[in-house]
C-alpha positions in Angstrom: -41.8 21.0 24.5 -40.6 18.6 27.2 -41.2 14.9 26.5 -41.9 12.0 28.8 -38.5 10.4 29.6 -39.8 7.7 32.0 -37.8 4.4 31.8 -35.5 5.8 29.1 -32.0 4.3 29.4 -29.2 7.0 29.6 -25.6 6.0 29.4 -23.2 8.3 31.4 -19.7 8.8 30.2 -18.9 11.6 32.6 -20.3 14.4 34.6 -19.0 13.4 38.1 -18.5 17.1 39.2 -22.2 17.7 38.8 -23.5 14.2 39.6 -26.2 15.7 41.8 -27.7 17.7 38.9 -27.8 14.5 36.8 -29.2 12.4 39.6 -31.9 14.9 40.6 -33.2 15.2 37.0 -33.1 11.4 36.4 -35.1 10.7 39.6 -37.6 13.4 38.7 -38.1 12.0 35.2 -37.8 8.3 36.0 -34.7 7.9 33.8 -32.5 4.8 34.2 -28.8 5.7 34.6 -26.0 3.5 33.3 -22.4 4.3 33.9 -19.2 3.1 32.2 -15.5 4.0 32.1 -12.2 3.0 33.6 -12.5 4.7 36.9 -15.1 3.1 39.2 -14.4 5.7 41.9 -15.9 8.4 39.6 -19.1 10.0 40.9 -21.2 8.7 38.0 -20.8 5.2 39.4 -22.3 6.3 42.7 -25.6 7.4 41.1 -25.9 4.8 38.4 -28.5 1.9 38.4 -26.2 -0.2 36.2 -22.4 -0.1 35.9 -20.0 -1.4 33.3 -16.3 -1.5 32.8 -15.9 -0.3 29.3 -13.5 2.4 28.2 -15.6 5.2 26.8 -12.9 6.2 24.3 -12.9 2.6 22.8 -15.2 3.1 19.8 -16.0 -0.5 18.9 -16.5 -1.6 22.5 -18.8 1.3 23.2 -20.9 0.7 20.1 -21.3 -2.9 21.2 -22.2 -1.8 24.8 -24.8 0.7 23.5 -26.5 -1.9 21.3 -26.4 -4.7 23.8 -27.7 -2.6 26.7 -30.5 -1.0 24.6 -29.2 2.5 25.4 -31.7 5.3 24.4 -29.2 8.2 24.7 -25.7 9.0 25.8 -24.6 11.9 28.1 -20.9 12.6 27.4 -20.1 14.8 30.4 -17.2 17.3 30.3 -14.0 15.4 29.4 -12.6 16.6 26.2 -11.0 13.3 25.3 -14.3 11.5 25.9 -16.4 13.9 23.9 -13.9 13.9 21.0 -14.3 10.1 20.6 -17.9 9.7 21.7 -19.4 12.3 19.3 -18.0 10.2 16.4 -19.5 6.8 17.4 -22.8 8.5 18.3 -23.0 9.8 14.8 -22.3 6.4 13.4 -25.0 4.8 15.5 -27.5 7.6 14.7 -28.0 8.6 18.3 -28.6 12.3 19.2 -25.5 14.3 20.0 -25.3 18.1 20.5 -22.2 18.4 18.4 -20.7 16.7 15.3 -17.2 15.3 15.2 -16.3 18.0 12.7 -17.6 20.8 14.8 -15.8 19.5 17.9 -12.4 19.1 16.3 -12.7 22.5 14.6 -13.3 24.3 17.8 -10.8 22.3 19.8 -8.0 23.5 17.6 -6.9 27.0 18.8 -5.5 27.9 15.3 -8.9 27.1 13.7 -10.7 29.1 16.3 -8.4 32.1 15.9 -8.9 32.1 12.1 -12.7 31.9 12.7 -12.6 34.8 15.0 -10.6 36.9 12.6 -13.1 36.1 9.8 -16.0 37.4 11.8 -14.2 40.5 13.1 -13.5 39.3 16.7 -10.1 40.6 18.0 -7.4 38.0 18.8 -4.0 38.0 20.3 -1.2 38.6 17.7 0.5 35.4 16.7 4.2 34.7 15.8 5.5 32.4 13.2 8.1 30.3 15.0 9.6 26.8 14.6 12.0 25.3 17.2 14.2 23.6 14.6 14.3 26.5 12.1 16.5 29.5 13.2 15.1 31.5 10.4 11.7 31.4 12.1 13.0 33.2 15.2 11.1 36.2 16.5 12.6 39.6 17.3 13.6 40.6 20.8 11.1 43.4 20.8 8.3 40.8 20.6 8.9 39.4 24.1 7.3 38.4 26.4 5.4 35.8 24.5 3.4 32.7 25.5 3.6 29.2 24.2 0.7 26.7 24.5 -0.5 23.5 22.7 -2.8 24.1 19.8 -5.1 21.4 21.1 -4.5 21.4 24.9 -6.7 22.4 27.8 -6.5 23.2 31.6 -3.4 25.3 31.3 -1.3 22.2 30.5 1.8 23.0 28.5 1.4 26.8 29.0 4.5 29.0 29.5 5.4 32.7 29.6 8.7 33.3 27.8 10.7 36.5 28.2 13.7 35.7 26.0 14.8 33.3 23.2 16.1 30.6 25.6 12.8 30.6 27.6 10.9 30.4 24.2 12.8 27.3 23.2 12.0 25.6 26.5 8.4 26.8 26.5 7.9 25.6 22.9 9.3 22.1 23.8 7.0 21.9 26.9 3.9 22.9 24.8 4.7 20.4 22.1 5.0 17.6 24.6 1.6 18.5 26.1 -0.1 18.6 22.7 -1.7 15.4 21.4 -0.6 16.4 17.9 2.7 18.1 18.7 1.3 21.4 17.5 2.2 24.7 19.3 1.0 28.3 19.2 3.3 31.3 20.0 1.5 34.5 20.8 2.1 37.9 22.3 1.7 37.9 26.1 -1.2 40.2 27.1 -2.6 40.9 30.5 -4.6 37.8 31.1 -7.2 39.2 33.4 -10.4 38.8 31.5 -13.8 37.4 31.2 -15.5 34.2 30.2 -18.8 34.4 28.2 -21.4 31.6 28.2 -24.0 30.8 25.6 -26.7 28.1 25.3 -28.0 26.9 21.9 -31.4 25.5 21.2 -32.8 24.8 17.7 -30.0 26.9 16.2 -30.7 30.0 18.4 -28.0 31.4 20.6 -29.0 32.4 24.2 -26.7 34.6 26.2 -26.0 32.8 29.5 -23.7 35.0 31.4 -20.3 36.8 31.5 -17.9 36.2 34.4 -14.9 38.1 35.5 -11.9 35.8 35.8 -9.2 36.5 38.4 -6.1 34.5 37.5 -3.4 33.3 39.8 0.1 32.2 38.9 2.1 29.0 39.7 5.6 30.4 40.0 7.5 27.2 39.3 5.7 26.5 36.0 4.9 30.2 35.1 1.4 29.1 34.2 -1.8 31.1 35.0 -5.0 29.4 36.3 -8.3 30.6 37.6 -8.2 32.0 41.1 -11.8 33.3 41.3 -14.7 33.6 38.9 -17.4 36.2 39.5 -20.8 36.5 37.7 -22.2 38.9 36.6 -19.3 40.9 35.1 -19.3 44.7 35.2 -18.4 44.5 31.5 -21.5 42.5 30.5 -23.4 45.3 28.7 -20.4 46.6 26.9 -19.3 43.1 25.8 -22.7 42.2 24.5 -23.1 45.4 22.6 -19.7 44.9 20.8 -19.7 41.2 20.2 -23.0 39.2 20.6 -24.1 39.6 17.0 -20.7 38.7 15.6 -20.4 35.6 17.9 -23.9 34.4 16.8 -22.9 34.7 13.1 -19.6 32.9 13.8 -21.2 29.9 15.4 -24.0 29.8 12.9 -21.4 29.5 10.1 -20.2 26.1 11.5 -23.8 24.9 12.1 -24.0 24.9 15.9 -27.6 24.2 16.9 -27.5 22.7 20.4 -25.3 22.6 23.4 -23.3 24.9 25.7 -20.4 27.1 24.7 -17.9 29.2 26.7 -15.3 31.6 25.3 -12.3 32.9 27.3 -11.6 36.6 26.4 -8.6 38.6 27.8 -9.3 42.2 28.7 -6.3 44.6 29.3 -8.5 47.5 30.5 -9.1 48.8 27.0 -8.9 45.9 24.5 -10.5 42.5 24.2 -8.7 39.5 22.9 -10.6 36.3 22.1 -8.4 33.4 23.3 -10.1 30.0 23.3 -13.5 28.3 23.2 -15.0 25.2 24.9 -18.0 23.4 23.3 -19.1 22.0 26.7 -19.8 23.3 30.2 -17.1 25.4 32.0 -14.7 23.4 34.1 -15.7 25.4 37.1 -19.2 23.7 36.9 -20.7 26.8 35.3 -24.1 25.2 35.0 -25.1 26.6 38.4 -24.5 30.4 37.8 -26.1 30.0 34.4 -29.3 28.6 36.1 -29.0 31.2 38.9 -29.1 34.2 36.6 -30.7 32.9 33.4 -33.0 30.0 34.5 -31.4 27.5 32.1 -30.7 24.1 33.5 -28.1 23.0 30.9 -27.8 19.5 32.3 -31.5 18.8 32.0 -31.5 20.3 28.5 -28.6 18.2 27.3 -30.1 15.0 28.8 -33.5 15.7 27.2 -31.8 16.2 23.8 -29.7 13.1 24.2 -32.8 10.9 24.9 -35.2 12.5 22.4 -33.2 14.4 19.7 -35.5 17.3 20.4 -34.4 20.6 22.0 -35.9 21.9 25.2 -34.0 24.4 27.4 -36.9 25.7 29.4 -39.6 24.0 31.6 -37.0 22.2 33.6 -36.6 22.2 37.4 -34.0 24.7 38.6 -30.7 23.5 40.0 -30.8 26.3 42.6 -32.4 25.5 46.0 -35.4 27.7 46.7 -34.0 28.7 50.2 -30.8 30.2 48.8 -30.7 34.0 49.4 -30.9 36.0 46.2 -27.8 38.2 45.9 -26.1 40.4 43.3 -23.0 38.3 42.6 -22.2 34.6 42.1 -18.7 33.5 42.9 -16.8 30.3 42.1 -13.7 29.8 44.2 -11.2 27.1 43.2 -9.2 25.8 46.2 -5.7 24.9 45.0 -3.5 22.5 46.8 0.2 21.7 46.8 1.8 18.4 45.6 1.5 15.4 47.9 -0.7 12.5 48.8 -3.9 13.3 50.5 -4.1 11.5 53.9 -7.0 13.4 55.6 -9.6 16.0 54.8 -11.7 18.0 57.2 -14.0 21.0 57.0 -16.0 20.3 53.9 -19.2 19.7 55.8 -18.9 22.9 57.7 -18.3 24.9 54.4 -21.4 23.3 52.8 -23.6 24.4 55.7 -22.8 28.1 55.2 -25.9 30.0 54.3 -24.6 31.5 51.1 -23.0 28.3 49.7 -24.7 27.1 46.5 -22.6 24.1 45.6 -19.4 22.4 46.6 -17.6 20.2 44.1 -14.6 18.2 45.1 -12.2 17.0 42.4 -9.8 15.1 44.6 -10.3 12.5 47.2 -8.5 10.6 50.1 -5.3 8.9 49.0 -5.1 10.8 45.7 -1.6 11.8 44.6 -1.3 15.4 43.5 1.5 16.3 41.2 3.1 19.7 40.8 1.6 20.5 37.4 0.7 24.2 37.7 -2.6 23.4 36.1 -6.3 22.8 36.9 -5.4 19.3 38.1 -4.1 21.0 41.3 -7.6 22.2 42.2 -9.0 20.3 45.2 -12.5 21.8 45.2 -14.7 24.4 43.6 -16.8 26.3 46.1 -19.8 28.2 44.7 -21.3 31.0 46.8 -23.4 34.2 46.4 -22.7 37.6 47.9 -23.6 41.3 47.6 -20.3 43.0 48.1 -16.5 42.6 47.7 -16.2 42.5 51.5 -18.7 39.6 51.7 -16.8 37.7 49.1 -13.5 38.1 50.9 -15.2 37.1 54.2 -16.5 33.9 52.6 -13.1 33.0 51.2 -11.6 33.6 54.7 -14.1 31.3 56.3 -13.3 28.6 53.7 -9.7 28.7 54.6 -10.4 28.7 58.3 -12.5 25.5 58.0 -10.7 23.5 55.3 -7.7 21.4 56.1 -6.2 18.8 53.6 -3.2 17.0 55.2 -0.5 15.2 53.1 1.3 12.0 54.2 3.8 14.2 56.2 1.2 16.1 58.2 1.4 19.3 56.1 -1.7 21.3 55.1 -1.8 21.0 51.3 -4.2 23.9 50.8 -2.5 26.7 48.9 -4.1 30.1 49.3 -3.0 31.7 46.0 -5.5 34.5 45.4 -4.6 38.1 46.4 -8.1 39.2 47.6 -6.9 42.8 47.5 -7.3 42.6 43.7 -11.0 41.7 43.9 -13.1 44.6 42.7 -16.9 44.3 42.1 
């Protein structure tokens, strides 16, 4: 049951990409918002009633701030580095937190997650035993291509596709540099088209919250794959749930997950599924909106309610979806990628936002930001959410986005990089 949250003091450590969802719920409930962090240009500072300049990954400073400012609850947002630290000091202070430090670290580690999947009968990509400094740990030529990635990385950082031993050595070194712990996974390369499945937890019960088809695009220079388009609801939903829902529920129950939002990336090569990695947070594409659109779960409201009360409530909340939005069969999230450079001007965002079928538009980069050639999610300028009924309508919307949006660099070049081959979109 939803509790009265009026005048509760909520500390925001992140969530800028969905600041409107936070602000709307706070205004509706009379919650006082307090923001902290190193970047005062972040969106949470725009919506906060009070702002402080304290590093949210500094445990002792944060504990002092929480005590001094009489904080009732803490909303961690979506940054993995912030959540990793914050869930620890929230436990120490006895404040509600949807995950424990142990759960978070266990699921963050791709090796641990792979072993957990195997234990509960979920298929995973074959792994190879390889060490850069140990020639005896080389893998046979027949194993290529393989991929290398950090055991504890995210956002496609440090990911490489390796087609021979020399590329493997280089890819391994890149992955190790990108890993906070210097740990690397070497796996068989499988077709990385696939799906992402979402679940919401409340009082230990797992609620299916959608399956999206993921259309990857490739950065040629780095050889890395990133999301080019996400489409809910997947044509594989019924098949996937029949095969895996029960096993997934048992797996998460085994490590004591009771609250929060989870996504799992699963490769699908046309016949086989391969469970790849998990996130104990919202999807980076701002997945809270399609979850609400199809399953009427406002995950932001649910998490804030839990953070302020310690009691679970995933229903009874106002929807994130505007009532005038046309109801359509598919929900698409289109990441707009941009090339390296410094952003000198932006135009067209207002026109895109006014399109009838647009649900939400989240910008991740701003005027004067410097974009590096990383081949990762950090080269996404915006995430455009829209609904449609057909493949043709989806492609038309993407075309209109590119007709309207221009992001110039310091040399007058349009930085927008249209990477997705729309001919591969099949609903």
